[in-house]
C-alpha positions as CSV (number, residue, x, y, z in Angstrom):
1,M,61.9,122.3,113.8
2,K,63.0,125.2,115.9
3,I,66.1,125.7,118.0
4,K,65.7,128.1,120.9
5,Y,68.4,129.2,123.3
6,S,68.0,131.3,126.5
7,S,71.3,132.8,127.6
8,D,69.8,133.9,130.9
9,A,68.8,130.4,131.8
10,D,71.6,128.6,129.7
11,I,68.9,126.3,128.3
12,C,68.6,125.0,124.7
13,I,65.3,123.6,123.5
14,I,65.2,121.8,120.1
15,E,61.6,121.5,119.1
16,L,61.1,118.6,116.8
17,K,57.4,119.2,116.1
18,P,54.7,121.4,117.8
19,G,52.6,119.9,120.6
20,I,52.0,119.7,124.4
21,P,54.4,117.6,126.3
22,K,52.7,115.1,128.5
23,D,55.7,113.0,129.6
24,S,59.6,113.2,129.7
25,I,62.6,110.9,129.8
26,D,65.9,112.0,131.3
27,L,68.4,110.9,128.8
28,K,71.3,111.9,131.0
29,E,71.7,114.6,133.6
30,G,70.6,117.9,132.1
31,V,69.2,116.4,128.9
32,I,65.5,115.8,128.7
33,L,63.3,114.3,125.9
34,H,59.7,115.6,126.1
35,L,57.1,113.3,124.7
36,D,53.4,114.0,123.5
37,Q,50.5,111.9,124.7
38,D,51.3,109.1,122.3
39,G,54.9,108.9,123.4
40,N,56.3,110.5,120.3
41,P,59.3,112.9,120.7
42,L,58.3,116.7,120.8
43,E,61.4,118.4,122.0
44,I,64.9,117.9,123.5
45,E,65.8,120.2,126.5
46,I,69.4,120.7,127.3
47,I,70.0,122.3,130.7
48,D,73.4,124.1,131.3
49,A,73.6,124.1,127.4
50,S,76.9,125.9,127.2
51,K,78.6,122.7,129.0
52,F,77.3,120.3,126.2
53,I,77.0,122.3,123.0
54,S,79.2,124.9,121.2
55,L,77.2,128.1,120.8
56,D,79.8,129.7,118.4
57,E,78.2,128.3,115.3
58,I,75.0,126.5,114.5
59,S,74.5,125.0,111.0
60,F,71.7,123.1,109.5
61,S,70.4,121.6,106.3
62,L,66.9,122.2,104.8
63,P,65.4,120.0,102.1
64,R,64.5,121.8,98.8
65,V,62.4,120.1,96.2
66,N,63.1,121.3,92.7
67,L,60.6,121.2,89.7
68,S,61.9,117.8,88.6
69,G,60.9,116.3,92.0
70,A,64.3,115.4,93.2
71,T,65.2,116.5,96.8
72,Q,68.4,118.6,97.3
73,Y,69.7,119.7,100.6
74,V,70.8,123.2,101.2
75,S,73.1,124.2,104.1
76,N,73.3,127.6,105.7
């Protein structure tokens, strides 16, 4: 997953997985879900992003698998 923000355009794109968008659904004004050819979500586009999201801090969790096979989550 990738999160990209353009301050020039004030657009945030949350890429869920790589692919070529073939369709889109307007979830609400300024929030668009892009879909692949099978209707699976590829990315979420937020127009005028600074109105909807706080850009001061972004945090995330990544799964980490240790040698015992148990999944642990690590936050930034």
